[in-house]
C-alpha positions, 0 to 999 in steps of 0.5 A, a space after each residue: 461753297 456748298 449747301 447751306 442746309 448741310 450740317 456738315 458745312 456749318 463750320 466751313 461756312 462760318 470761317 471760309 471768308 477771309 478779312 482782306 486786311 489780314 492777307 499777304 502776297 506769296 513771295 519766294 515761290 514759283 507761283 503767285 497768289 495771296 495767303 491769309 496771315 498765319 497769326 490771324 488764322 490762329 485768332 480765328 481758330 481761337 474765336 471758333 474753338 476756344 483758347 489754344 491748348 483747351 479748345 484746339 491745338 497742334 501736336 507734332 507727330 514727327 519731324 526731321 531734316 533731309 539733305 537734298 544736296 551738299 548745299 541744301 537741307 530741308 526740314 519736314 514736319 508732320 502735325 496733328 491739329 485737334 479741336 473740340 466739338 460737342 465734347 469730342 476731340 477731332 483730329 486732322 493730320 498735315 505735313 509741311 516743310 521749309 528750307 533749313 540751309 540753302 545757297 542764295 545769291 548773297 551766299 549760304 543761308 542757315 535759317 534757325 526758324 526753319 522748324 517754326 516755319 514748317 509748323 506754321 505752314 502745316 497749321 495753316 494747311 490743316 486749318 484750310 481743310 476745315 474751311 479757314 480762308 476757304 475763299 482763297 484756297 477755293 480760287 474765289 479771291 480774285 473774282 470781280 468784286 469779291 474782296 470788297 464783299 469780304 471786306 464788307 463781311 467784316 467791317 460793314 456793320 460795327 454793331 457788336 454781336 455775341 459769338 453765337 450770333 456771329 457764327 450764325 451770321 457768318 454761316 448765312 452770309 458766307 453762302 450768300 456772298 459766294 453764290 454769285 462768285 462761284 458762277 463768275 469763276 466758272 463762267 468768266 475769266 476774272 479781271 485781275 488787274 485792279 485786284 492785283 494792284 490792291 494785293 500789291 498795295 496791301 503787301 506794301 502796307 504790311 512791309 512799310 517802314 514809314 507812313 509815306 507808303 500808307 499815304 500813297 496807297 490811300 491816294 491810289 485807291 481813294 474813291 474806289 471800292 477798295 478804299 475802306 479795305 486800304 484804310 483798315 489796313 493802314 490803321 492796322 499797320 499804324 497801330 502795330 508800329 505805334 506810329 503817331 503814338 506818344 
Protein backbone atom coordinates (compact mmCIF):
# COMPACT_ATOMS: atom_id res chain seq x y z
CA UNK A 1 0.00 0.00 0.00
CA UNK A 2 2.79 2.41 -0.80
CA UNK A 3 6.37 3.18 0.17
CA UNK A 4 6.96 2.70 3.92
CA UNK A 5 9.68 5.38 3.92
CA UNK A 6 7.32 8.02 2.54
CA UNK A 7 6.35 10.38 5.38
CA UNK A 8 3.07 11.09 3.61
CA UNK A 9 2.03 7.44 4.04
CA UNK A 10 2.61 7.07 7.79
CA UNK A 11 -1.00 7.80 8.76
CA UNK A 12 -2.26 5.53 5.98
CA UNK A 13 -0.13 2.58 7.06
CA UNK A 14 -1.12 2.99 10.71
CA UNK A 15 -4.86 2.60 9.99
CA UNK A 16 -5.12 0.59 6.76
CA UNK A 17 -5.48 -2.90 8.28
CA UNK A 18 -9.04 -3.89 9.24
CA UNK A 19 -9.97 -6.11 12.19
CA UNK A 20 -11.85 -9.06 10.59
CA UNK A 21 -14.18 -9.25 13.61
CA UNK A 22 -15.30 -5.67 12.94
CA UNK A 23 -16.65 -6.10 9.41
CA UNK A 24 -20.04 -6.76 7.90
CA UNK A 25 -21.36 -8.09 4.63
CA UNK A 26 -22.72 -5.47 2.23
CA UNK A 27 -26.45 -5.98 1.75
CA UNK A 28 -29.20 -4.17 -0.13
CA UNK A 29 -26.80 -3.03 -2.85
CA UNK A 30 -26.40 -4.12 -6.49
CA UNK A 31 -22.89 -5.28 -5.60
CA UNK A 32 -21.44 -7.63 -2.99
CA UNK A 33 -18.52 -7.22 -0.65
CA UNK A 34 -17.37 -6.46 2.86
CA UNK A 35 -17.36 -3.16 4.72
CA UNK A 36 -15.88 -2.13 8.07
CA UNK A 37 -18.30 -1.39 10.89
CA UNK A 38 -18.84 2.35 11.16
CA UNK A 39 -18.64 2.50 14.95
CA UNK A 40 -15.34 0.62 14.91
CA UNK A 41 -13.96 3.20 12.48
CA UNK A 42 -15.05 5.93 14.90
CA UNK A 43 -13.14 4.13 17.62
CA UNK A 44 -10.06 3.86 15.39
CA UNK A 45 -10.26 7.56 14.54
CA UNK A 46 -10.45 8.36 18.26
CA UNK A 47 -7.43 6.14 18.94
CA UNK A 48 -5.55 7.93 16.17
CA UNK A 49 -6.54 11.58 16.60
CA UNK A 50 -8.07 11.86 20.07
CA UNK A 51 -11.65 12.37 21.35
CA UNK A 52 -14.20 13.46 18.76
CA UNK A 53 -14.80 17.18 18.94
CA UNK A 54 -11.24 17.75 20.12
CA UNK A 55 -8.88 15.72 17.96
CA UNK A 56 -11.25 15.15 15.09
CA UNK A 57 -14.88 15.62 14.07
CA UNK A 58 -17.51 15.83 11.35
CA UNK A 59 -19.28 19.04 10.30
CA UNK A 60 -22.32 19.08 8.02
CA UNK A 61 -21.76 21.61 5.22
CA UNK A 62 -25.09 21.04 3.49
CA UNK A 63 -27.85 18.46 3.16
CA UNK A 64 -31.30 18.09 1.70
CA UNK A 65 -33.93 15.87 0.13
CA UNK A 66 -34.35 15.13 -3.58
CA UNK A 67 -37.53 13.72 -5.07
CA UNK A 68 -36.62 10.99 -7.53
CA UNK A 69 -40.19 10.05 -8.46
CA UNK A 70 -43.61 9.91 -6.82
CA UNK A 71 -42.54 6.98 -4.67
CA UNK A 72 -38.89 7.76 -3.99
CA UNK A 73 -37.21 10.52 -2.00
CA UNK A 74 -33.45 10.55 -1.57
CA UNK A 75 -31.51 12.31 1.18
CA UNK A 76 -28.09 13.74 0.33
CA UNK A 77 -25.38 15.25 2.50
CA UNK A 78 -22.04 17.04 2.22
CA UNK A 79 -19.73 16.81 5.23
CA UNK A 80 -16.31 18.04 6.24
CA UNK A 81 -14.27 15.57 8.25
CA UNK A 82 -11.52 17.36 10.16
CA UNK A 83 -8.63 16.16 12.30
CA UNK A 84 -5.72 17.76 14.12
CA UNK A 85 -2.16 17.06 12.98
CA UNK A 86 0.84 18.85 14.47
CA UNK A 87 -1.45 21.58 15.78
CA UNK A 88 -3.01 22.17 12.37
CA UNK A 89 -6.62 21.46 11.44
CA UNK A 90 -6.84 19.27 8.34
CA UNK A 91 -10.11 18.90 6.41
CA UNK A 92 -11.60 16.39 3.97
CA UNK A 93 -14.95 16.91 2.21
CA UNK A 94 -17.17 13.99 1.24
CA UNK A 95 -20.70 13.32 0.02
CA UNK A 96 -23.15 10.48 0.56
CA UNK A 97 -26.87 9.72 0.53
CA UNK A 98 -29.59 7.32 1.57
CA UNK A 99 -33.21 6.56 0.76
CA UNK A 100 -35.65 8.52 2.91
CA UNK A 101 -38.80 7.18 1.25
CA UNK A 102 -39.21 4.31 -1.17
CA UNK A 103 -41.50 1.48 -2.15
CA UNK A 104 -40.52 -1.99 -0.99
CA UNK A 105 -42.16 -5.35 -1.60
CA UNK A 106 -44.01 -4.92 1.71
CA UNK A 107 -45.22 -1.41 0.93
CA UNK A 108 -43.98 2.13 1.40
CA UNK A 109 -40.98 2.67 3.66
CA UNK A 110 -40.32 5.96 5.45
CA UNK A 111 -36.85 5.91 7.00
CA UNK A 112 -36.61 8.34 9.90
CA UNK A 113 -32.90 7.54 10.19
CA UNK A 114 -32.07 8.59 6.62
CA UNK A 115 -30.15 11.71 7.69
CA UNK A 116 -28.12 9.76 10.23
CA UNK A 117 -27.36 7.04 7.67
CA UNK A 118 -26.21 9.60 5.11
CA UNK A 119 -23.88 11.24 7.64
CA UNK A 120 -22.48 7.87 8.72
CA UNK A 121 -21.90 6.80 5.11
CA UNK A 122 -20.13 10.06 4.33
CA UNK A 123 -17.96 9.74 7.44
CA UNK A 124 -16.89 6.21 6.50
CA UNK A 125 -16.05 7.36 2.97
CA UNK A 126 -14.07 10.34 4.26
CA UNK A 127 -12.07 8.17 6.67
CA UNK A 128 -11.28 5.79 3.81
CA UNK A 129 -9.54 8.65 2.00
CA UNK A 130 -7.13 8.85 4.94
CA UNK A 131 -6.44 5.12 4.73
CA UNK A 132 -8.85 3.74 7.32
CA UNK A 133 -9.78 0.16 6.31
CA UNK A 134 -7.63 0.71 3.25
CA UNK A 135 -7.11 -3.01 2.75
CA UNK A 136 -10.82 -3.47 2.01
CA UNK A 137 -11.14 -0.44 -0.24
CA UNK A 138 -7.95 -1.33 -2.14
CA UNK A 139 -9.22 -4.83 -2.91
CA UNK A 140 -6.78 -6.87 -0.80
CA UNK A 141 -9.41 -8.28 1.57
CA UNK A 142 -10.26 -11.45 -0.36
CA UNK A 143 -6.70 -12.27 -1.38
CA UNK A 144 -5.63 -15.75 -0.17
CA UNK A 145 -4.63 -15.71 3.50
CA UNK A 146 -5.03 -11.97 3.96
CA UNK A 147 -7.84 -12.03 6.52
CA UNK A 148 -5.83 -14.32 8.80
CA UNK A 149 -2.90 -11.89 8.54
CA UNK A 150 -5.24 -9.05 9.44
CA UNK A 151 -6.53 -11.03 12.41
CA UNK A 152 -2.98 -11.78 13.60
CA UNK A 153 -2.17 -8.07 13.32
CA UNK A 154 -4.72 -7.35 16.05
CA UNK A 155 -4.75 -10.49 18.17
CA UNK A 156 -1.49 -12.44 17.85
CA UNK A 157 0.24 -10.37 20.56
CA UNK A 158 -1.81 -9.76 23.70
CA UNK A 159 0.97 -7.82 25.47
CA UNK A 160 -0.17 -4.20 26.02
CA UNK A 161 1.80 -1.45 24.33
CA UNK A 162 1.46 2.31 24.47
CA UNK A 163 -0.11 4.36 21.69
CA UNK A 164 3.19 5.54 20.17
CA UNK A 165 4.57 2.02 20.06
CA UNK A 166 1.29 0.78 18.59
CA UNK A 167 1.36 3.40 15.84
CA UNK A 168 4.95 2.58 14.90
CA UNK A 169 4.25 -1.15 15.01
CA UNK A 170 1.14 -0.80 12.86
CA UNK A 171 3.00 1.24 10.24
CA UNK A 172 5.78 -1.33 9.95
CA UNK A 173 3.47 -4.33 10.06
CA UNK A 174 1.02 -2.89 7.53
CA UNK A 175 3.74 -2.51 4.91
CA UNK A 176 5.12 -6.00 5.56
CA UNK A 177 1.76 -7.78 5.57
CA UNK A 178 0.42 -6.18 2.40
CA UNK A 179 3.52 -6.50 0.22
CA UNK A 180 2.87 -10.11 -0.76
CA UNK A 181 -0.87 -9.48 -0.97
CA UNK A 182 -0.36 -6.79 -3.62
CA UNK A 183 1.59 -9.31 -5.69
CA UNK A 184 -1.13 -11.95 -5.29
CA UNK A 185 -3.88 -9.55 -6.33
CA UNK A 186 -2.04 -8.39 -9.43
CA UNK A 187 -0.86 -11.82 -10.59
CA UNK A 188 -3.59 -14.26 -9.61
CA UNK A 189 -7.33 -14.52 -9.21
CA UNK A 190 -8.21 -14.75 -5.48
CA UNK A 191 -9.68 -18.02 -4.26
CA UNK A 192 -12.84 -16.59 -2.78
CA UNK A 193 -14.78 -19.67 -1.72
CA UNK A 194 -13.45 -20.17 1.82
CA UNK A 195 -13.13 -16.42 2.37
CA UNK A 196 -16.73 -15.89 1.33
CA UNK A 197 -17.89 -18.59 3.72
CA UNK A 198 -15.96 -16.83 6.46
CA UNK A 199 -17.58 -13.48 5.58
CA UNK A 200 -21.01 -15.12 5.63
CA UNK A 201 -20.26 -16.61 9.05
CA UNK A 202 -19.19 -13.24 10.46
CA UNK A 203 -22.39 -11.68 9.09
CA UNK A 204 -24.49 -14.46 10.62
CA UNK A 205 -22.77 -14.05 13.99
CA UNK A 206 -23.46 -10.32 13.98
CA UNK A 207 -27.16 -10.94 13.25
CA UNK A 208 -27.57 -13.94 15.56
CA UNK A 209 -30.46 -13.98 18.03
CA UNK A 210 -29.18 -16.95 20.02
CA UNK A 211 -25.95 -18.86 20.59
CA UNK A 212 -26.80 -21.71 18.21
CA UNK A 213 -25.56 -19.65 15.26
CA UNK A 214 -22.31 -18.98 17.10
CA UNK A 215 -21.85 -22.67 17.87
CA UNK A 216 -22.48 -23.60 14.23
CA UNK A 217 -19.95 -21.04 12.99
CA UNK A 218 -17.33 -22.26 15.44
CA UNK A 219 -17.85 -25.90 14.50
CA UNK A 220 -17.60 -25.04 10.79
CA UNK A 221 -14.25 -23.25 11.11
CA UNK A 222 -12.72 -25.20 13.99
CA UNK A 223 -9.23 -26.26 13.05
CA UNK A 224 -8.99 -23.83 10.11
CA UNK A 225 -7.01 -20.63 9.75
CA UNK A 226 -10.20 -18.70 10.47
CA UNK A 227 -10.84 -20.31 13.87
CA UNK A 228 -9.29 -17.51 15.95
CA UNK A 229 -11.23 -14.82 14.09
CA UNK A 230 -14.51 -16.73 14.53
CA UNK A 231 -13.84 -17.20 18.26
CA UNK A 232 -13.16 -13.48 18.64
CA UNK A 233 -16.34 -12.56 16.73
CA UNK A 234 -18.40 -14.93 18.89
CA UNK A 235 -16.88 -13.46 22.04
CA UNK A 236 -17.68 -9.91 20.90
CA UNK A 237 -21.27 -10.91 20.09
CA UNK A 238 -21.77 -12.60 23.47
CA UNK A 239 -20.37 -9.56 25.26
CA UNK A 240 -22.55 -7.16 23.25
CA UNK A 241 -25.72 -9.20 23.85
CA UNK A 242 -24.68 -10.07 27.43
CA UNK A 243 -25.31 -13.72 26.75
CA UNK A 244 -24.16 -15.94 29.58
CA UNK A 245 -24.14 -13.05 32.06
CA UNK A 246 -26.26 -13.09 35.20
